C-alpha positions in Angstrom: 12.9 59.5 -54.8 11.0 62.6 -55.3 8.5 63.7 -52.0 5.7 64.2 -54.2 5.5 59.9 -54.6 5.4 59.1 -51.3 2.3 61.7 -50.7 0.7 60.2 -54.0 0.5 56.7 -52.2 -0.5 58.6 -48.9 -3.4 60.1 -50.6 -4.4 56.8 -52.6 -4.9 54.5 -49.5 -6.7 57.7 -47.5 -9.0 58.0 -50.6 -9.7 54.2 -50.2 -10.0 54.9 -46.4 -7.1 53.0 -45.1 -6.5 53.8 -41.5 -3.6 56.3 -40.5 -1.6 53.3 -38.5 -1.9 51.8 -42.2 -0.4 54.6 -44.2 1.7 55.1 -41.4 3.0 51.5 -41.4 3.6 51.5 -45.4 5.5 55.4 -45.0 8.2 53.6 -42.8 8.8 50.9 -45.7 8.2 53.4 -48.4 11.4 55.5 -46.7 13.5 52.6 -46.1 13.4 51.3 -49.5 13.7 55.1 -50.6 16.8 55.6 -48.5 18.1 52.3 -49.2 17.8 51.0 -45.7 16.3 47.8 -45.8 18.4 45.8 -43.6 21.4 45.1 -45.6 23.7 42.0 -45.0 23.6 39.8 -41.4 27.3 39.0 -42.0 28.6 35.7 -40.6 31.4 37.6 -38.8 28.5 39.1 -36.6 26.2 35.7 -36.3 26.6 32.4 -34.3 24.7 29.5 -35.2 21.6 28.4 -33.6 22.5 25.7 -31.5 21.1 23.8 -28.6 17.9 24.1 -28.7 15.3 21.3 -27.6 13.3 18.9 -29.5 9.9 18.2 -30.2 10.6 14.9 -28.6 12.4 15.7 -25.8 9.8 18.4 -24.4 7.1 15.6 -24.5 9.0 12.7 -22.8 9.6 15.7 -19.5 6.2 17.3 -20.1 4.0 17.0 -17.0 0.3 17.1 -19.4 -1.9 18.2 -16.5 0.4 21.2 -16.8 0.6 21.5 -21.0 -3.5 21.2 -20.6 -3.5 24.2 -18.3 -1.1 26.3 -20.9 -3.5 25.1 -23.8 -6.7 26.3 -22.0 -5.0 29.5 -22.5 -4.0 29.2 -25.6 -5.6 30.9 -29.0 -4.9 30.1 -32.6 -4.2 32.4 -35.2 -3.8 31.6 -39.0 -2.4 33.8 -41.5 -5.2 33.1 -44.4 -4.3 36.2 -46.9 -2.4 34.6 -49.4 -4.4 34.0 -52.8 -2.0 31.3 -54.2 -1.3 33.4 -57.5 1.9 31.2 -58.0 -0.9 28.4 -58.7 -2.8 30.7 -60.8 -5.3 31.2 -58.3 -7.8 33.9 -57.7 -9.4 33.1 -54.4 -7.9 32.3 -51.1 -5.1 29.3 -51.3 -6.9 28.0 -48.2 -10.2 27.1 -50.3 -8.2 24.8 -52.5 -9.4 21.1 -52.0 -6.1 18.8 -50.4 -7.9 15.5 -50.4 -10.7 13.2 -49.7 -11.6 12.5 -46.2 -14.6 10.2 -45.7 -16.1 10.7 -49.4 -16.0 14.9 -48.2 -13.9 16.8 -50.2 -11.4 18.7 -47.8 -10.0 22.1 -48.7 -7.1 24.1 -46.2 -9.4 25.6 -44.2 -11.9 22.5 -43.8 -8.9 20.9 -42.3 -8.1 23.7 -40.1 -11.2 23.9 -38.6 -11.7 20.0 -38.0 -8.1 20.3 -35.8 -9.6 22.9 -33.9 -12.9 21.2 -33.5 -10.8 18.0 -32.3 -9.1 19.7 -29.8 -12.2 21.6 -28.1 -14.0 18.3 -28.2 -11.3 16.1 -26.8 -9.2 18.0 -24.5 -12.4 20.3 -23.1 -10.2 24.0 -24.3 -11.9 26.8 -25.6 -9.4 27.8 -28.3 -10.3 29.9 -30.1 -9.6 30.5 -33.8 -8.6 34.1 -35.7 -8.1 34.2 -39.4 -6.1 37.3 -40.9 -7.7 37.2 -44.2 -6.5 40.0 -46.7 -8.9 41.9 -49.0 -8.8 39.6 -51.1 -10.1 36.6 -49.1 -12.0 37.5 -46.7 -15.4 37.3 -48.2 -14.9 33.3 -49.4 -13.2 32.4 -46.6 -15.8 33.5 -43.8 -18.6 31.8 -46.1 -17.2 28.7 -45.2 -16.6 28.8 -41.7 -20.0 30.8 -41.4 -21.7 27.4 -43.0 -19.6 24.9 -40.8 -22.6 24.7 -38.3 -20.4 22.5 -35.7 -18.0 26.0 -35.0 -19.3 28.5 -32.8 -17.3 31.2 -31.4 -18.3 34.5 -29.9 -16.1 36.3 -26.9 -13.3 35.8 -29.8 -13.3 37.6 -33.2 -12.5 35.0 -36.2 -11.3 37.6 -38.6 -9.2 40.2 -38.2 -7.9 42.0 -41.6 -4.2 42.6 -42.8 -3.9 45.6 -44.3 -3.3 46.9 -47.5 -0.8 49.2 -49.9 -0.5 50.2 -53.2 2.4 48.6 -55.4 4.9 50.9 -56.5 6.2 51.9 -59.7 10.3 51.0 -59.2 11.0 53.8 -62.0 9.3 56.7 -60.3 8.3 55.8 -57.0 4.5 56.5 -57.3 2.0 54.3 -56.6 1.5 51.9 -59.9 -1.7 52.0 -62.2 -3.5 49.4 -63.7 -6.7 50.2 -65.6 -7.4 46.7 -66.9 -7.8 45.5 -63.0 -7.1 48.3 -60.8 -7.9 45.8 -57.5 -4.2 44.5 -58.9 -3.2 47.6 -57.8 -3.1 46.7 -54.0 -1.0 44.0 -51.9 -0.9 43.3 -48.3 2.4 44.5 -46.5 3.7 40.9 -45.6 2.8 38.6 -42.9 5.0 41.1 -40.1 1.5 43.1 -40.7 -0.1 40.8 -38.3 1.3 42.8 -35.4 -0.2 45.9 -36.3 -3.0 44.5 -37.3 -3.4 42.8 -33.9 -2.8 46.4 -32.6 -5.5 48.1 -34.1 -8.0 45.7 -34.1 -7.7 45.4 -30.6 -7.8 41.9 -30.6 -4.7 41.4 -27.7 -7.9 43.1 -25.2 -10.5 40.6 -26.4 -8.3 37.6 -25.9 -7.1 38.8 -22.6 -10.7 39.3 -21.4 -12.0 35.7 -22.6 -8.6 34.6 -20.2 -6.3 34.5 -23.3 -2.4 33.8 -22.7 -0.4 32.8 -25.2 -1.4 33.1 -28.5 -0.2 30.3 -31.7 0.3 32.0 -35.0 0.8 29.8 -38.2 0.6 29.7 -42.2 -2.8 28.5 -43.6 -1.3 26.5 -46.3 0.7 24.7 -43.6 -1.5 22.2 -42.2 0.9 20.5 -40.2 0.8 22.9 -37.8 -1.7 21.9 -35.7 -2.6 22.9 -32.3 -0.4 21.2 -29.4 -1.0 21.1 -25.5 2.8 20.0 -25.8 4.2 23.0 -27.3 1.7 25.0 -24.8 3.3 23.6 -21.9 6.8 23.7 -23.1 6.1 27.7 -24.0 4.6 28.9 -20.7 7.3 26.6 -18.5 10.0 28.3 -20.6 9.1 32.4 -19.6 10.3 32.8 -23.0 8.1 35.9 -24.5 8.5 35.0 -28.1 9.2 31.2 -29.1 9.7 30.3 -33.3 9.0 26.7 -34.0 11.9 25.6 -36.4 13.3 22.4 -38.2 15.9 20.3 -39.2 17.5 21.4 -42.7 17.8 19.0 -45.0 19.6 20.0 -48.8 16.3 20.8 -49.9 15.9 23.6 -47.5 19.3 25.2 -48.1 18.3 28.1 -49.7 15.4 28.9 -47.1 15.2 31.7 -44.3 17.1 30.5 -41.2 17.4 32.1 -37.5 20.7 32.9 -36.2 21.6 34.4 -32.9 23.4 38.2 -33.3 26.8 38.1 -31.5 26.2 42.0 -30.1 22.8 41.4 -28.3 22.5 37.5 -28.1 18.5 38.0 -29.8 17.8 36.0 -32.4 17.7 37.0 -35.7 15.6 35.9 -38.9 18.1 35.6 -41.5 16.6 35.4 -45.1 19.0 34.7 -47.8 17.9 38.0 -49.1 20.3 39.2 -46.2 23.5 37.0 -47.1 26.1 38.7 -48.3 27.9 36.9 -51.6 30.6 35.9 -49.5 28.9 34.6 -46.7 26.7 32.3 -49.7 28.3 29.2 -48.4 28.1 29.5 -44.9 24.6 30.3 -45.0 23.6 27.6 -46.7 25.7 24.9 -45.0 23.1 22.7 -43.5 25.9 21.8 -40.7 26.8 25.1 -39.8 23.2 26.1 -39.6 21.0 23.2 -38.9 17.7 25.0 -38.5 15.4 26.4 -40.8 12.2 28.6 -39.9 8.9 26.9 -40.3 7.1 30.6 -40.0 5.0 29.0 -36.8 5.4 31.1 -34.0 4.4 31.2 -30.0 3.8 34.7 -28.3 2.7 35.7 -24.9 -0.3 38.1 -25.2 0.8 40.4 -22.6 4.6 40.8 -23.9 3.2 41.1 -27.1 0.8 43.8 -26.0 3.4 45.6 -24.4 6.0 45.8 -27.3 3.0 47.2 -29.5 2.5 49.8 -26.8 6.3 50.7 -26.9 6.0 51.0 -30.6 2.6 52.4 -31.0 1.3 49.6 -33.1 4.3 49.6 -35.5 7.0 47.4 -34.9 10.3 48.0 -36.7 11.0 45.0 -38.4 13.3 45.0 -41.3 11.7 45.5 -44.8 11.9 43.1 -47.3 11.8 44.5 -50.9 9.4 42.1 -53.1 9.6 42.3 -57.0 6.8 41.4 -58.7 4.7 42.0 -61.8 1.4 44.2 -61.3 -0.7 41.0 -62.6 1.3 38.2 -60.9 -0.4 35.9 -63.5 1.1 37.8 -66.6 4.8 38.0 -66.5 4.4 40.7 -69.5 2.7 42.7 -67.3 4.2 46.2 -65.9 7.0 45.4 -63.1 6.3 46.6 -59.6 7.7 46.1 -56.0 5.9 45.0 -53.0 6.9 46.1 -49.8 6.3 43.7 -46.8 8.3 42.9 -43.6 8.3 38.9 -41.9 6.7 38.0 -38.9 9.5 36.1 -37.3 12.1 39.2 -37.5 9.9 40.2 -34.5 11.8 37.7 -32.3 14.8 40.5 -32.7 12.7 42.8 -30.6 12.3 40.5 -27.7 14.9 39.5 -24.5 14.6 35.9 -24.2 13.0 34.9 -27.1 14.1 31.4 -28.2 13.1 28.3 -30.8 12.1 25.1 -30.2 13.1 22.0 -33.0 9.7 20.3 -34.1 9.3 17.2 -36.1 8.9 17.5 -39.9 5.5 16.4 -39.5 4.7 20.2 -38.2 6.0 21.2 -41.7 3.7 20.6 -44.5 3.7 23.9 -46.6 1.9 24.1 -49.8 3.7 26.7 -52.1 3.4 24.9 -55.4 1.3 22.4 -57.0 4.5 19.9 -57.2 3.7 20.2 -53.2 -0.1 19.8 -53.8 1.2 16.7 -55.9 2.4 14.9 -52.7 0.0 16.1 -50.6 -3.1 14.7 -52.2 -1.3 11.5 -53.3 -0.9 7.7 -51.0 1.8 9.5 -49.5 -0.9 10.8 -46.6 -3.8 9.7 -44.8 -6.3 12.6 -43.2 -7.2 11.4 -39.9 -10.4 11.5 -37.9 -8.4 14.0 -35.6 -7.5 16.2 -38.9 -3.9 15.0 -38.9 -2.3 14.9 -42.1 -0.5 11.7 -41.2 2.5 9.8 -43.0 5.1 7.3 -42.3 8.3 9.4 -42.0 7.6 12.7 -43.6 10.6 12.3 -45.9 9.1 12.8 -49.5 10.5 12.1 -52.8 11.9 15.0 -55.2 8.8 16.3 -57.3 9.6 18.6 -60.3 6.4 19.0 -62.8 6.9 20.5 -65.7 5.9 24.3 -65.4 4.5 24.5 -68.3 1.7 22.3 -67.9 1.4 21.7 -64.2 2.2 25.0 -62.4 -1.2 26.5 -62.8 -4.2 24.7 -60.9 -6.7 24.3 -63.6 -4.1 22.6 -65.8 -2.9 20.6 -63.0 -6.4 19.4 -62.6 -7.4 18.8 -66.2 -3.7 16.2 -66.2 -4.7 14.1 -63.6 -8.5 14.0 -63.8 -8.4 10.7 -61.5 -5.9 12.0 -59.0 -2.3 12.2 -58.5 -0.7 8.5 -58.9 0.7 6.6 -56.5 4.1 8.0 -54.8 4.8 5.2 -51.9 7.5 3.2 -53.7 8.9 6.6 -55.3 12.5 8.4 -54.7 11.6 11.2 -57.2 9.2 12.1 -59.6 10.3 14.1 -62.6 7.6 14.8 -65.6 8.7 16.8 -68.6 6.1 17.3 -71.0 2.7 17.7 -71.6 1.7 14.1 -70.3 -2.2 13.1 -69.0 -2.7 10.4 -66.4 -5.3 8.0 -66.3 -6.4 5.8 -63.4 -4.5 4.1 -60.6 -1.2 4.9 -62.1 2.3 4.2 -59.8 5.7 5.6 -59.5 8.6 4.0 -58.5 12.2 4.3 -57.8 13.4 7.8 -59.6 10.5 7.8 -62.1 10.9 10.0 -65.2 8.9 11.0 -68.8 10.5 12.7 -71.0 8.6 15.2 -73.2 7.9 13.6 -76.7 6.9 17.0 -78.2 3.1 16.5 -78.2 0.6 15.7 -75.7 1.0 12.4 -74.4 -0.9 9.7 -71.9 -0.2 7.2 -69.6 -3.0 4.7 -69.5 -5.1 3.2 -66.7 -3.0 1.0 -64.3 0.4 1.6 -65.5 3.9 1.6 -63.7 6.0 4.3 -64.3 10.0 4.2 -63.5 13.5 5.4 -64.4 12.8 4.2 -67.8 9.1 5.7 -68.4 6.3 3.9 -68.7 6.7 0.3 -68.6 6.4 -2.1 -71.7 3.5 -4.2 -71.4 5.1 -7.3 -73.6 7.5 -9.7 -71.6 11.4 -10.1 -72.5 
């Protein structure tokens, strides 16, 4: 790429008030992309599967809860809250999307997160500071919700740090993308790996240490299963590890997700995304028997260890670069193509000697990435407890496939389920093809399926939907 192209990116960032650190971090990503140095493949011959890690159940059975509580009292909670949920047609923080009701109150992701924190503070007597890493597009709305929550009070530790922003790039010219129809869409966050530079630049680690905090638990705001845990805090403290990743058992549905492997040369943990898998290694990488654990993107890190590592690299960790191909308007696939340069938070494990993993139950991994996921979260499969836990019987959910033409966008999704999501407790799977709107008290069972009728269709109140579609009303 022409050196003038990256200079234009730097100038655009400087003119928008971006810091020197933000520009330097972007430059590292840009140079890696321009020179084709984006990490390449992690070959199967160079890595070993992750084996022999302790499970949450094993940890809990042997945990001294007094020691666990002591560690929990020195733990802070950080939520990655920069996502807009553009894949669902949202234009505000995904964490402000209603999930379900609790005692007649409409509960959003952020309401539930605040409830989880306050429950831990009140029941266990711990300070548990909460910090949101917001993006430039989620800050105002999210912080307005926090400020309106009268029971949430915090002064020693910042409630918010801001993720950096960078220009989207024209893949042909390498210049910053231009979109006069909506200039705000010319910008993007640099992935959740930017967390570390944001933590460094804001001085958050110093403030945590001043407040007596030694451990930091970090997870996504759209994963309500990733609740604060004194058991895991105690395990992390006792392990002596500087960095711990929560992993879960892979199923066939998780075959294409990122997973943790071990570097044969260094013995360090590596986060291997499917984009880093060589085509010849694809079958091995997707084998849930060879690589039994996937990355939940929930991590624990020691504040002093992270501070030392960031000092070593002057605030910019050398994480592998991810080239994300998008359109400049995520909601409009016909808008100009761009690339976004990103890094992944979990990849930092490779930089820490002694980084480890712990296997958690599926109840700690409940992400909502699409309306298919939201469909399950809003259904009768879940109960939101008084301690703000999303509770289900076994956390093994039906496979849900909703026709993206009519259900991908959240506004369309809500329109098609005006009385709420049908009952799922008796369903093995749900497949909806076509334009179906649902009445009250509809129940799915077995391998429920609705086929496209070629016209808008309606499932009346109280009907049952199974493998043959809507059950007939007449007796045979």
